[in-house]
N, C-alpha and C positions, 0 to 999 in steps of 0.2 A: 733422802735425795736420791740415792740408788733406785728405789722403787719408781719415783717419779721419772728418772732418766730411762729406766726400763720401759716404762709404759709409753713415753715420749718416742723412744727408738722404734718400738713396735708399731706405733701408729705411722711413723714414717715409712717403715718396712712395708707394711700393708699398702700405702700410698704408692710406693715403689712398684709394687705387683699389679696395681689396678690401673695406674696412670701411665701415660707415654714417657713422663719424665718428672723429675723433681724440680721444684723451684730453687734458686739459689739460697734462700733462707732455709728451707728444709734440709737441703743437703748441709748447710753450716751447722745446723743443730745436730743432725745425725753425726757428723764427724767431730763435733765438739764432744758429744757424748763419748765416742770412740777414744779420744784423745786424753779424756780424763779418766779413762780406765773403767767406765761405768756401763759398758756393753759386754754381754757374753761373746765366746769364740763362734758360737752357732750364728747368732744374728749378724755378727759381723760378715761372716763368710757368706750368709744369705745376701745382704746388701751389695757386697763386693760382686757377687756372682750374677746378680740382677744387672747391675751396672756393666759388667764385662759382657754379659750375653747380647744386650741391645746396643751397648755402645753409650758412654756417657756423652751428655750435651755440654754446651758451654756453660750454661748455669750451673750445672752439676760440677764440672771442673773448677769453676771460679769459687763457689761456695766451699768446696773441700780445699782449695789452695789458700783461701783466706784463713781457714783453721790452722793450716799447717805454718803459715807465716805468723800467726798470733803465738805459736808454740815454740817456735825456732829459738835456738840459743845464737845470738847474733855475734858478727865480727864487728867490733867497735871502730868504725870509720866514720869520718865527718859526714852529716847529711847531704852537703853540697857536693861530695864526691860521688854518691850512688849514681847521680845521672849520667856520669861519664863512664863507670865501671862496666865490663862486659864479662860475660860467662859463656862458655863453651860446652856447658854440660848436656848430654843428650839422654834419651831415655832407655837406651839399650834394647835388648830384645830382637836385634837383628843379627845376621851373619856377622861373625867378628873377623875383621881384617887385622889391623893393629891399632894402637891406641892413637887414632887420628885427632880426635878433639884434644887430647893432651899435647900432642905435637903442635897443633894449630895454636893452641895458647901460649906456648913457650915462643913460637915464632911472631905472634901478635904482640906479646910484651916486648920482645926484642925490637919490634917497630915502633914502639912508644905507647901501646894501649895499656890501660890498667886492667889486669883480668883477675877477677875473683874466682877461680876455677872450682867449681862445686863437682864432687864426685864421690863415688863408693866403691866398695869391692865388686867383684863380678863373679857370676855363676863359673865363669871360664877359668878363674884363679889369675887373670891379668887384665883387671880393670884399671882405672885411673889411680886409685889408691895403691894397688900392688905395684904398678910398673914405677910410680914416683918413688916409692919406697925403695925399689930394687936400684934406682938411680941415685939414692942418697938423700931423698928429701925426707924430712920428719913429718910425716901425715898426720901424726897426733899433736901437732903444734896446737897451743892454746890460742883461743880468739884473739888475744892481745898479741902473740907472736905473728899470727896471721896478718894482723894490721900492720906490723912492722914489715912483715914481707911485701905487703903491698906498697908501702913508702919506699923500702930500699931495693926491691928486686922488680917492681913493677907487675907482681902477681903473688898470689897466695893460693893454697890448696885448703879447701873447707872439706874435711871428711864427714860425709853426711850423717855417719853414725854417731858422731859427737855433737851434731847440731839439732838433731831432730828426736831427743829421748822419748817424747810422747808416742812415736811410732811403734814403741815396743809393745803397745796394747793391741795393735793389730797384727803382730808378726806370727803368733800362733794359728790365725785364720789364713794368713796369705801363704804360709808354709803348707798348711793342709791343703790349699786349693791348687797350688803347684801350677798356676797359670798367670799371665800378667793381668794386672788389675788396675783400677784407677790410680793406685799409688805408684805405678811405674810413670805415669804422666806428671805426677805433683812434683817429684824431685826437682825437675828442671824449672819449675815455677816458683821455688822457695829458696833463692840464693841467700845464704846467711848474712852476706855482706850487703844485701839489698840492691844487687846489681840491676839496672833497669834497661840494659842493652844486651841482648843474646843471641847467640847462634845456637840453634837446638836441633838436633838430628833425632827424627822419629822412626819407628819400625814398620810404620804403614802409611801409604800416601794420604788416606783420608784424615790423617791426624794433624796435616800441615795446616789445613785452614783452622781446624778445631782449636789448636793450641795458640795460633796467631791471634784468633779472636778473643781467647781467653786472657793473654797477654795484653792486648788492648785493653780489655776492662780492667785489668789489674794495674794499669798505669806504666806499661813499659814505655820508654823514650823511642826506641827502635830495635827490631827484633827479625831474624829470619828463622822460620821452622822449615826444615828441609828432609825430604826423603829421596835417597839416591837411587840411581839406575841400577839394577840387580838386586833390589831390596835393602840396601844399606841405610844406616841411620846417620849417615854423613853424606857430603857431596861426593858423588863417584866420578872417576874418570872415563867410564865405560859407555857413557851414554847421557842422555837428557835427564836431568835432575827436576824434581818439582820443588818450588821454593814458594812459601807464602810469607809475604813481608809485611810486618806490622810498622807503619811509618804515618806520622801525622795524623793520627787517629782513624786511619783506614787501614784496610788488609787486603792486599792484591796478591793474587796467585799467577804465577807462570811456570813455564818449562824452560829450562835453559842448559843448553849444551856446554861441556867444559871448554870446548874451542873458543867460545865467546870471549873467555878470560885469558885466552892466549896459553892454554894448559892443554896439550894434546894427549889422547890416551885411545887405547882399544880394548877390546874383550880380555886381552892377557894382561893388561896393566892393572892388576890387583896385587897389592902387598900383604900377605898374610903371616903373621907370627905363629910360630909353632907352639911356644910355650912362653913363659914369663921372662926367661933369660933372653930369648930371640925377640920379644917385644920391647924390652929396654935396649937391646942392642941395635935394633932398626932406629929408634929415636935418636941413639948417640949418633950413629953413622948418618943420618940425614943432616942432622945439626953440624957434623962436622964436613958437610958439603958432598956427601955421596949422591951421585945422580941415579934416578930410577923411579918407579911409580910410589914408593913411599915418600920420596921428596915431593913428587908433583901432587899427591893427595894432600900432603901437608900444606904446600902452597895453596891449592885451590880452596881449602878449607880456612886457612888463615887470611886469605883474600877477602872471604864473606865477613870473617871476624872484624876485620880492618875496615869495611864497608859500614858494618853495624857500628863501630866505634867512631864514624865519621872521619876516619883517617884516610880514607880513600874514596875517590867520587864514584868508582864503580869497580866491577871484579876484576877488569884488566890492569887497571892501576894497583889494585889490592895485590893482585899476583906478582906485579913488578916488585912492589915494596917487600913482599914475603921474600922473593929470591934475594934480593939484596941485602936483606936482614940475616938470611942464612949464610950468604957468602961472605959478609963482612964480619962473620962471628958472633953478632950481637944475639942471635937467639941462643947461641950456646953460653954466652955469657949470662942471659936470662936465667938459665938453668942453673949455672953455678952460683948466682947469688940467692937464688931461691934455696938452695941446698945450705949455703953458709948461714942465710938469715934463720930459716926455719929451726937449724939445730943450735942456734944461739940462745941460751938461758938467761 
């Protein structure tokens, strides 16, 4: 079996070198071989390098994402709930401000969204897993406990390392390469709870259309893929943001200034955490009602999450609901319930 897989992988690798792109089926086969542990480190590194050098296509992203979904350890939620669940997982790889997507998830949950927050550790040491753990959340909660969190708290945290065990076969090659690969794009496309509504921040503007088109093919109900002014992988306060929206089977791209949401900002309005303690403190303070750029960024990104969840008709209404959620203490209570339920055995 291993000899057959090696021969198949080598044939696909040769095709990747000779052709402009791989088909969805070819990519599915290649990543199936990787996830089964039947490809060597050097061939994996070669394929990832080829894809990174020219940029993956929608077919390639979809083919690889389908394999990731086939190997995921799922959160056991009712199938009819998946269509209303949202996720705010991004790709990373952009300049780090603070944990905006995590703060937005807490605010959106406080406003009534059901949030299956997918995330991981970060090379900065203050990714979503680290900051939630510092805030008191049990980030290693079992899938069953995560399902209870969704029911009791309105959100859960799905730690990527526990839900994608087959990724281990690609890790030596990824570490050796040391640059972003297609795997950086796949995490947000493989939510363990099967969320079909998403707000995804990406590290490069050309990726918004790519991932939105992939989400459409993968059956998303509604999604916004965003790249923020200043190179951020979240909606920015400082200028026009690029948004590719997947809705009703189509993808539409636009540039949108934060002022259209009633959120004003300028070049100085960037909240940057200095370390993990500061990152956790920023979230705590904004949930407690502190005014400033951190709150405004959380409001802006939560507004998009609420639009994706169909809990706001537009960004302006979403921003208004996000502010009310923070000011009423509902967002703070979302975090408190998540801490309590995730730590309950």
